[in-house]
TIRO-2110 file (N, C-alpha, C; in Angstrom, 1 decimal):
// TIRO-2110
18.3, 2.4, -10.6, N, 1, A
17.9, 1.2, -11.3, CA, 1, A
18.1, 1.3, -12.8, C, 1, A
17.2, 2.0, -13.5, N, 2, A
17.3, 2.2, -14.9, CA, 2, A
18.5, 3.0, -15.3, C, 2, A
18.8, 4.0, -14.5, N, 3, A
20.0, 4.8, -14.8, CA, 3, A
21.3, 4.0, -14.8, C, 3, A
21.4, 3.0, -14.0, N, 4, A
22.6, 2.1, -14.0, CA, 4, A
22.7, 1.3, -15.3, C, 4, A
21.5, 0.9, -15.8, N, 5, A
21.5, 0.0, -17.0, CA, 5, A
21.4, 0.8, -18.3, C, 5, A
21.0, 2.0, -18.2, N, 6, A
20.9, 2.9, -19.4, CA, 6, A
21.5, 4.2, -19.1, C, 6, A
22.8, 4.3, -19.0, N, 7, A
23.4, 5.6, -18.7, CA, 7, A
23.0, 6.7, -19.7, C, 7, A
22.6, 7.9, -19.2, N, 8, A
22.3, 9.0, -20.1, CA, 8, A
20.8, 9.0, -20.5, C, 8, A
20.1, 7.9, -20.3, N, 9, A
18.7, 7.8, -20.8, CA, 9, A
17.8, 8.9, -20.2, C, 9, A
17.9, 9.0, -18.8, N, 10, A
17.0, 10.0, -18.2, CA, 10, A
17.4, 11.4, -18.5, C, 10, A
18.7, 11.7, -18.7, N, 11, A
19.1, 13.0, -19.2, CA, 11, A
18.4, 13.4, -20.5, C, 11, A
18.4, 12.4, -21.4, N, 12, A
17.8, 12.6, -22.7, CA, 12, A
16.3, 12.8, -22.6, C, 12, A
15.7, 12.0, -21.7, N, 13, A
14.2, 12.1, -21.5, CA, 13, A
13.9, 13.5, -20.9, C, 13, A
14.7, 13.9, -19.9, N, 14, A
14.5, 15.3, -19.3, CA, 14, A
14.6, 16.4, -20.3, C, 14, A
15.6, 16.3, -21.2, N, 15, A
15.8, 17.3, -22.2, CA, 15, A
14.6, 17.4, -23.2, C, 15, A
14.2, 16.3, -23.7, N, 16, A
13.1, 16.2, -24.6, CA, 16, A
11.8, 16.7, -24.0, C, 16, A
11.5, 16.2, -22.8, N, 17, A
10.3, 16.6, -22.1, CA, 17, A
10.3, 18.1, -21.7, C, 17, A
11.4, 18.6, -21.3, N, 18, A
11.5, 20.0, -20.9, CA, 18, A
11.3, 20.9, -22.1, C, 18, A
11.9, 20.5, -23.3, N, 19, A
11.7, 21.3, -24.5, CA, 19, A
10.2, 21.3, -24.9, C, 19, A
9.6, 20.1, -24.8, N, 20, A
8.2, 20.0, -25.1, CA, 20, A
7.3, 20.9, -24.2, C, 20, A
7.6, 20.8, -22.9, N, 21, A
6.9, 21.7, -22.0, CA, 21, A
7.1, 23.2, -22.3, C, 21, A
8.3, 23.6, -22.7, N, 22, A
8.5, 25.0, -23.0, CA, 22, A
7.8, 25.4, -24.3, C, 22, A
7.7, 24.5, -25.2, N, 23, A
7.0, 24.8, -26.5, CA, 23, A
5.5, 24.8, -26.3, C, 23, A
5.0, 23.8, -25.7, N, 24, A
3.5, 23.6, -25.6, CA, 24, A
2.9, 24.4, -24.4, C, 24, A
3.7, 24.5, -23.4, N, 25, A
3.2, 25.2, -22.2, CA, 25, A
1.9, 24.6, -21.6, C, 25, A
1.9, 23.3, -21.4, N, 26, A
0.7, 22.7, -20.9, CA, 26, A
0.4, 23.0, -19.4, C, 26, A
-0.8, 22.9, -19.0, N, 27, A
-1.2, 23.0, -17.6, CA, 27, A
-1.2, 21.7, -16.9, C, 27, A
-1.4, 20.6, -17.7, N, 28, A
-1.4, 19.2, -17.2, CA, 28, A
-0.6, 18.4, -18.2, C, 28, A
0.1, 17.4, -17.6, N, 29, A
0.8, 16.4, -18.5, CA, 29, A
0.6, 15.0, -17.8, C, 29, A
0.2, 14.1, -18.6, N, 30, A
-0.1, 12.7, -18.2, CA, 30, A
1.0, 11.8, -18.6, C, 30, A
1.5, 11.0, -17.6, N, 31, A
2.5, 10.0, -17.8, CA, 31, A
2.1, 8.7, -17.1, C, 31, A
2.4, 7.6, -17.8, N, 32, A
2.0, 6.3, -17.2, CA, 32, A
3.0, 5.8, -16.2, C, 32, A
2.4, 5.0, -15.3, N, 33, A
3.2, 4.3, -14.3, CA, 33, A
4.1, 3.2, -14.8, C, 33, A
3.8, 2.7, -16.0, N, 34, A
4.6, 1.6, -16.6, CA, 34, A
6.0, 2.0, -16.6, C, 34, A
6.3, 3.3, -16.9, N, 35, A
7.7, 3.8, -16.8, CA, 35, A
7.8, 4.6, -15.6, C, 35, A
7.6, 4.0, -14.4, N, 36, A
7.5, 4.7, -13.1, CA, 36, A
8.7, 5.5, -12.8, C, 36, A
9.9, 5.0, -13.1, N, 37, A
11.1, 5.8, -12.8, CA, 37, A
11.2, 7.1, -13.6, C, 37, A
10.8, 6.9, -14.9, N, 38, A
10.7, 8.1, -15.8, CA, 38, A
9.7, 9.1, -15.3, C, 38, A
8.6, 8.6, -14.9, N, 39, A
7.5, 9.5, -14.3, CA, 39, A
8.1, 10.3, -13.1, C, 39, A
8.8, 9.6, -12.2, N, 40, A
9.3, 10.3, -11.1, CA, 40, A
10.4, 11.3, -11.4, C, 40, A
11.2, 11.0, -12.4, N, 41, A
12.2, 11.9, -12.9, CA, 41, A
11.6, 13.2, -13.5, C, 41, A
10.5, 13.0, -14.2, N, 42, A
9.8, 14.1, -14.9, CA, 42, A
9.1, 15.0, -13.8, C, 42, A
8.5, 14.3, -12.8, N, 43, A
7.9, 15.1, -11.7, CA, 43, A
9.0, 16.0, -11.0, C, 43, A
10.1, 15.4, -10.7, N, 44, A
11.2, 16.1, -10.0, CA, 44, A
11.7, 17.2, -10.9, C, 44, A
11.9, 17.0, -12.2, N, 45, A
12.3, 18.0, -13.1, CA, 45, A
11.4, 19.2, -13.2, C, 45, A
10.1, 18.8, -13.3, N, 46, A
9.1, 19.9, -13.3, CA, 46, A
9.1, 20.8, -12.1, C, 46, A
9.3, 20.1, -10.9, N, 47, A
9.4, 20.9, -9.7, CA, 47, A
10.6, 21.8, -9.6, C, 47, A
11.8, 21.2, -10.0, N, 48, A
13.0, 22.0, -10.0, CA, 48, A
13.1, 23.1, -11.0, C, 48, A
12.4, 22.9, -12.1, N, 49, A
12.4, 23.9, -13.2, CA, 49, A
11.3, 24.9, -12.9, C, 49, A
10.5, 24.7, -11.9, N, 50, A
9.4, 25.5, -11.5, CA, 50, A
8.3, 25.7, -12.6, C, 50, A
8.1, 24.6, -13.3, N, 51, A
7.1, 24.6, -14.4, CA, 51, A
5.7, 24.7, -13.7, C, 51, A
4.8, 25.4, -14.2, N, 52, A
3.4, 25.5, -13.7, CA, 52, A
2.6, 24.4, -14.4, C, 52, A
3.0, 23.2, -14.1, N, 53, A
2.4, 22.0, -14.8, CA, 53, A
2.0, 21.0, -13.7, C, 53, A
0.8, 20.5, -13.8, N, 54, A
0.5, 19.4, -12.9, CA, 54, A
0.8, 18.1, -13.7, C, 54, A
1.7, 17.3, -13.1, N, 55, A
2.1, 16.0, -13.7, CA, 55, A
1.2, 15.0, -13.1, C, 55, A
0.4, 14.3, -13.9, N, 56, A
-0.6, 13.4, -13.5, CA, 56, A
-0.1, 11.9, -13.8, C, 56, A
-0.1, 11.1, -12.8, N, 57, A
0.3, 9.7, -12.9, CA, 57, A
-0.9, 8.9, -13.4, C, 57, A
-0.7, 8.1, -14.4, N, 58, A
-1.8, 7.2, -14.9, CA, 58, A
-1.4, 5.8, -14.7, C, 58, A
-2.3, 5.0, -14.2, N, 59, A
-2.1, 3.6, -13.9, CA, 59, A
-1.6, 2.8, -15.2, C, 59, A
-0.8, 1.8, -14.9, N, 60, A
-0.4, 0.9, -16.0, CA, 60, A
-1.6, 0.2, -16.6, C, 60, A
-1.7, 0.2, -17.9, N, 61, A
-2.7, -0.5, -18.6, CA, 61, A
-2.2, -1.9, -18.9, C, 61, A
-3.0, -2.9, -18.5, N, 62, A
-2.5, -4.3, -18.7, CA, 62, A
-3.4, -5.1, -19.7, C, 62, A
-2.8, -6.0, -20.3, N, 63, A
-3.5, -7.0, -21.1, CA, 63, A
-4.4, -7.8, -20.2, C, 63, A
-5.3, -8.6, -20.8, N, 64, A
-6.2, -9.4, -20.0, CA, 64, A
-5.5, -10.4, -19.1, C, 64, A
-4.3, -10.9, -19.6, N, 65, A
-3.5, -11.8, -18.8, CA, 65, A
-2.6, -11.1, -17.8, C, 65, A
-2.6, -9.8, -17.7, N, 66, A
-1.8, -9.1, -16.7, CA, 66, A
-0.6, -8.4, -17.3, C, 66, A
-0.1, -8.8, -18.5, N, 67, A
1.1, -8.2, -19.0, CA, 67, A
0.9, -6.7, -19.3, C, 67, A
1.9, -5.9, -18.8, N, 68, A
1.8, -4.5, -19.1, CA, 68, A
1.8, -4.2, -20.6, C, 68, A
0.8, -3.4, -21.0, N, 69, A
0.8, -3.0, -22.4, CA, 69, A
2.0, -2.2, -22.8, C, 69, A
2.5, -2.6, -24.0, N, 70, A
3.7, -1.9, -24.5, CA, 70, A
3.8, -2.3, -26.0, C, 70, A
4.3, -1.3, -26.8, N, 71, A
4.5, -1.5, -28.2, CA, 71, A
5.6, -2.6, -28.4, C, 71, A
6.4, -2.8, -27.4, N, 72, A
7.5, -3.8, -27.5, CA, 72, A
6.9, -5.2, -27.5, C, 72, A
5.7, -5.4, -26.9, N, 73, A
5.1, -6.7, -26.8, CA, 73, A
4.9, -7.3, -28.2, C, 73, A
4.7, -6.5, -29.2, N, 74, A
4.5, -7.0, -30.6, CA, 74, A
5.7, -7.6, -31.2, C, 74, A
6.9, -7.3, -30.6, N, 75, A
8.2, -7.9, -31.1, CA, 75, A
8.4, -9.2, -30.5, C, 75, A
7.6, -9.7, -29.5, N, 76, A
7.8, -11.0, -28.9, CA, 76, A
7.3, -12.1, -29.8, C, 76, A
7.9, -13.2, -29.8, N, 77, A
7.4, -14.4, -30.5, CA, 77, A
6.2, -14.9, -29.6, C, 77, A
5.4, -15.8, -30.2, N, 78, A
4.3, -16.4, -29.5, CA, 78, A
4.7, -17.0, -28.1, C, 78, A
5.8, -17.8, -28.2, N, 79, A
6.3, -18.4, -26.9, CA, 79, A
6.8, -17.4, -25.9, C, 79, A
7.5, -16.4, -26.4, N, 80, A
8.0, -15.3, -25.6, CA, 80, A
6.8, -14.5, -24.9, C, 80, A
5.8, -14.3, -25.7, N, 81, A
4.6, -13.6, -25.2, CA, 81, A
4.0, -14.3, -24.1, C, 81, A
3.9, -15.7, -24.2, N, 82, A
3.3, -16.5, -23.1, CA, 82, A
4.2, -16.4, -21.9, C, 82, A
5.5, -16.5, -22.1, N, 83, A
6.4, -16.4, -21.0, CA, 83, A
6.4, -15.1, -20.3, C, 83, A
6.2, -14.0, -21.0, N, 84, A
6.2, -12.6, -20.5, CA, 84, A
5.2, -12.4, -19.3, C, 84, A
4.2, -13.2, -19.3, N, 85, A
3.1, -13.0, -18.3, CA, 85, A
3.7, -13.3, -16.9, C, 85, A
4.8, -14.0, -16.8, N, 86, A
5.4, -14.3, -15.6, CA, 86, A
5.9, -13.1, -14.9, C, 86, A
6.2, -12.0, -15.6, N, 87, A
6.6, -10.8, -15.0, CA, 87, A
5.5, -10.2, -14.1, C, 87, A
4.4, -10.0, -14.7, N, 88, A
3.3, -9.4, -13.9, CA, 88, A
2.8, -10.3, -12.8, C, 88, A
2.8, -11.6, -13.1, N, 89, A
2.4, -12.6, -12.1, CA, 89, A
3.3, -12.4, -10.9, C, 89, A
4.6, -12.3, -11.1, N, 90, A
5.5, -12.1, -10.0, CA, 90, A
5.3, -10.8, -9.3, C, 90, A
5.1, -9.8, -10.0, N, 91, A
4.8, -8.5, -9.3, CA, 91, A
3.6, -8.5, -8.5, C, 91, A
2.5, -9.1, -9.0, N, 92, A
1.3, -9.2, -8.2, CA, 92, A
1.5, -10.1, -7.0, C, 92, A
2.2, -11.2, -7.1, N, 93, A
2.5, -12.0, -5.9, CA, 93, A
3.3, -11.3, -4.9, C, 93, A
4.3, -10.5, -5.3, N, 94, A
5.2, -9.8, -4.4, CA, 94, A
4.3, -8.7, -3.6, C, 94, A
3.4, -8.1, -4.4, N, 95, A
2.5, -7.1, -3.7, CA, 95, A
1.6, -7.8, -2.7, C, 95, A
1.1, -9.0, -3.0, N, 96, A
0.3, -9.7, -2.0, CA, 96, A
1.1, -10.2, -0.8, C, 96, A
2.3, -10.6, -1.1, N, 97, A
3.2, -11.1, 0.0, CA, 97, A
3.7, -9.9, 0.9, C, 97, A
3.8, -8.7, 0.4, N, 98, A
4.3, -7.6, 1.1, CA, 98, A
3.4, -7.2, 2.3, C, 98, A
2.1, -7.6, 2.2, N, 99, A
1.2, -7.3, 3.3, CA, 99, A
1.6, -8.0, 4.6, C, 99, A
2.2, -9.2, 4.5, N, 100, A
2.6, -10.0, 5.7, CA, 100, A
4.2, -10.1, 5.8, C, 100, A
4.9, -9.8, 4.8, N, 101, A
6.4, -9.9, 4.8, CA, 101, A
7.0, -8.6, 4.6, C, 101, A
7.5, -7.9, 5.6, N, 102, A
8.1, -6.6, 5.5, CA, 102, A
9.5, -6.6, 4.9, C, 102, A
10.2, -7.7, 4.9, N, 103, A
11.6, -7.8, 4.5, CA, 103, A
11.7, -7.7, 3.0, C, 103, A
12.3, -6.6, 2.5, N, 104, A
12.5, -6.4, 1.1, CA, 104, A
13.5, -7.5, 0.5, C, 104, A
14.5, -7.9, 1.3, N, 105, A
15.4, -8.9, 0.9, CA, 105, A
14.7, -10.2, 0.6, C, 105, A
13.8, -10.6, 1.5, N, 106, A
13.0, -11.8, 1.2, CA, 106, A
12.1, -11.7, 0.0, C, 106, A
11.5, -10.5, -0.1, N, 107, A
10.6, -10.3, -1.3, CA, 107, A
11.4, -10.3, -2.6, C, 107, A
12.5, -9.7, -2.6, N, 108, A
13.4, -9.7, -3.8, CA, 108, A
13.9, -11.1, -4.1, C, 108, A
14.3, -11.8, -3.1, N, 109, A
14.7, -13.2, -3.3, CA, 109, A
13.6, -14.0, -3.9, C, 109, A
12.4, -13.9, -3.4, N, 110, A
11.3, -14.6, -4.0, CA, 110, A
11.1, -14.3, -5.5, C, 110, A
11.1, -13.0, -5.8, N, 111, A
10.9, -12.5, -7.1, CA, 111, A
12.0, -13.0, -8.1, C, 111, A
13.2, -12.8, -7.6, N, 112, A
14.3, -13.2, -8.5, CA, 112, A
14.3, -14.7, -8.8, C, 112, A
13.9, -15.5, -7.8, N, 113, A
13.8, -17.0, -8.0, CA, 113, A
12.7, -17.3, -8.9, C, 113, A
11.6, -16.6, -8.8, N, 114, A
10.4, -16.8, -9.7, CA, 114, A
10.8, -16.5, -11.2, C, 114, A
11.5, -15.4, -11.3, N, 115, A
11.9, -14.9, -12.7, CA, 115, A
12.9, -15.9, -13.3, C, 115, A
13.8, -16.4, -12.4, N, 116, A
14.8, -17.4, -12.9, CA, 116, A
14.2, -18.7, -13.4, C, 116, A
13.0, -19.0, -13.0, N, 117, A
12.3, -20.2, -13.4, CA, 117, A
12.1, -20.2, -14.9, C, 117, A
11.9, -19.0, -15.4, N, 118, A
11.6, -18.8, -16.9, CA, 118, A
13.0, -18.7, -17.6, C, 118, A
13.4, -19.8, -18.2, N, 119, A
14.7, -19.9, -18.8, CA, 119, A
15.0, -18.8, -19.9, C, 119, A
13.9, -18.3, -20.5, N, 120, A
14.1, -17.3, -21.6, CA, 120, A
14.4, -15.9, -21.1, C, 120, A
14.2, -15.7, -19.8, N, 121, A
14.4, -14.4, -19.2, CA, 121, A
15.9, -14.2, -18.9, C, 121, A
16.3, -13.0, -19.2, N, 122, A
17.7, -12.5, -18.8, CA, 122, A
17.5, -11.3, -17.9, C, 122, A
17.3, -11.5, -16.6, N, 123, A
17.0, -10.4, -15.7, CA, 123, A
18.1, -9.4, -15.6, C, 123, A
17.7, -8.1, -15.6, N, 124, A
18.7, -7.0, -15.3, CA, 124, A
18.6, -6.6, -13.8, C, 124, A
17.4, -6.4, -13.4, N, 125, A
17.2, -6.1, -12.0, CA, 125, A
15.7, -6.3, -11.5, C, 125, A
15.6, -6.5, -10.2, N, 126, A
14.3, -6.5, -9.5, CA, 126, A
14.6, -5.7, -8.3, C, 126, A
14.0, -4.6, -8.1, N, 127, A
14.2, -3.7, -7.0, CA, 127, A
12.9, -3.3, -6.3, C, 127, A
13.0, -3.0, -5.1, N, 128, A
11.8, -2.4, -4.3, CA, 128, A
12.4, -1.2, -3.7, C, 128, A
11.7, -0.1, -4.0, N, 129, A
12.2, 1.3, -3.6, CA, 129, A
11.1, 2.2, -3.1, C, 129, A
11.5, 3.2, -2.5, N, 130, A
10.6, 4.3, -2.1, CA, 130, A
10.0, 5.0, -3.4, C, 130, A
8.8, 5.2, -3.4, N, 131, A
8.2, 5.8, -4.7, CA, 131, A
8.7, 7.2, -4.9, C, 131, A
8.9, 8.0, -3.9, N, 132, A
9.3, 9.4, -4.0, CA, 132, A
10.8, 9.5, -4.4, C, 132, A
11.7, 8.8, -3.7, N, 133, A
13.1, 8.9, -3.9, CA, 133, A
13.7, 7.9, -4.8, C, 133, A
13.0, 6.9, -5.1, N, 134, A
13.5, 5.7, -5.9, CA, 134, A
14.7, 5.1, -5.2, C, 134, A
14.9, 5.3, -4.0, N, 135, A
16.0, 4.7, -3.2, CA, 135, A
15.6, 3.3, -2.7, C, 135, A
16.5, 2.4, -2.7, N, 136, A
16.2, 1.0, -2.2, CA, 136, A
15.9, 1.2, -0.7, C, 136, A
15.1, 0.3, -0.2, N, 137, A
14.8, 0.2, 1.2, CA, 137, A
15.0, -1.2, 1.7, C, 137, A
15.1, -1.4, 3.0, N, 138, A
15.3, -2.7, 3.6, CA, 138, A
14.0, -3.4, 4.0, C, 138, A
13.0, -2.5, 4.5, N, 139, A
11.7, -3.0, 5.0, CA, 139, A
10.6, -2.2, 4.4, C, 139, A
9.5, -2.8, 4.0, N, 140, A
8.4, -2.1, 3.4, CA, 140, A
7.9, -1.0, 4.2, C, 140, A
7.9, -1.1, 5.6, N, 141, A
7.4, 0.0, 6.4, CA, 141, A
8.3, 1.2, 6.5, C, 141, A
9.4, 1.2, 5.9, N, 142, A
10.3, 2.3, 5.9, CA, 142, A
9.8, 3.5, 5.1, C, 142, A
8.9, 3.2, 4.2, N, 143, A
8.4, 4.2, 3.2, CA, 143, A
6.9, 4.3, 3.3, C, 143, A
6.4, 5.5, 3.0, N, 144, A
5.0, 5.7, 3.0, CA, 144, A
4.4, 4.9, 1.8, C, 144, A
5.1, 4.8, 0.7, N, 145, A
4.7, 4.0, -0.4, CA, 145, A
5.9, 3.5, -1.1, C, 145, A
5.8, 2.2, -1.6, N, 146, A
6.9, 1.6, -2.3, CA, 146, A
6.5, 1.1, -3.7, C, 146, A
7.5, 0.9, -4.5, N, 147, A
7.3, 0.4, -5.8, CA, 147, A
8.3, -0.8, -6.1, C, 147, A
7.8, -1.8, -6.7, N, 148, A
8.6, -2.9, -7.2, CA, 148, A
8.8, -2.7, -8.7, C, 148, A
10.1, -2.7, -9.1, N, 149, A
10.5, -2.4, -10.5, CA, 149, A
11.3, -3.6, -11.0, C, 149, A
11.0, -4.0, -12.2, N, 150, A
11.7, -5.1, -12.9, CA, 150, A
12.1, -4.7, -14.3, C, 150, A
13.2, -5.2, -14.7, N, 151, A
13.7, -5.1, -16.1, CA, 151, A
14.4, -6.4, -16.5, C, 151, A
14.1, -6.8, -17.7, N, 152, A
14.7, -8.1, -18.2, CA, 152, A
14.7, -8.1, -19.7, C, 152, A
15.5, -9.0, -20.2, N, 153, A
15.5, -9.2, -21.7, CA, 153, A
14.8, -10.5, -21.9, C, 153, A
14.0, -10.5, -22.9, N, 154, A
13.3, -11.7, -23.3, CA, 154, A
13.5, -11.8, -24.8, C, 154, A
14.3, -12.7, -25.3, N, 155, A
14.7, -12.7, -26.7, CA, 155, A
15.5, -11.5, -27.0, C, 155, A
15.0, -10.7, -28.0, N, 156, A
15.7, -9.5, -28.4, CA, 156, A
15.0, -8.3, -27.8, C, 156, A
14.0, -8.5, -26.9, N, 157, A
13.2, -7.4, -26.4, CA, 157, A
13.5, -7.2, -24.9, C, 157, A
13.7, -5.9, -24.6, N, 158, A
13.8, -5.5, -23.2, CA, 158, A
12.5, -5.1, -22.7, C, 158, A
12.1, -5.7, -21.6, N, 159, A
10.8, -5.4, -21.0, CA, 159, A
11.0, -4.8, -19.6, C, 159, A
10.1, -3.9, -19.2, N, 160, A
10.1, -3.3, -17.9, CA, 160, A
8.7, -3.4, -17.4, C, 160, A
8.5, -3.4, -16.1, N, 161, A
7.2, -3.4, -15.4, CA, 161, A
7.5, -2.9, -14.0, C, 161, A
6.4, -2.3, -13.4, N, 162, A
6.5, -1.8, -12.1, CA, 162, A
5.1, -2.0, -11.4, C, 162, A
5.1, -2.0, -10.1, N, 163, A
3.9, -2.1, -9.4, CA, 163, A
4.0, -1.4, -8.0, C, 163, A
3.1, -0.6, -7.7, N, 164, A
3.0, 0.1, -6.4, CA, 164, A
2.6, -1.0, -5.4, C, 164, A
3.4, -1.0, -4.3, N, 165, A
3.1, -2.0, -3.3, CA, 165, A
2.4, -1.3, -2.1, C, 165, A
END
């Protein structure tokens, strides 16, 4: 998902984080689920590099209206900020729907249509994947746990959000 839209990004993240781990030598490292794909890349890197570090996943912190907290939110205009709430609303609705609708194709179609309603959005992707492998799935029940991931541009700001389903 992110790797297709930001080539080399995760390589850079892995290099920086591995150097930090080698310098600091932490026993625990905390990463937020807001950047879920990055979190999973770091977990996999730590395992492959045999670091003696517990990678701890922290829930996404959200504003009162549901928007995932991000320093990027400050760059949104007032109108863009209001529109941005549609991202989390869509994720919450998809999570609710997934209880009775196992088809990822149908869930994705719903989400993409919801996001298209906001004219200011320029969607990059909406995907539902296995949380461990980050591979797309066809049906919710194919995985022990799934994650819905979204990325879009709103004005000059690129926003991402994720939700465990």
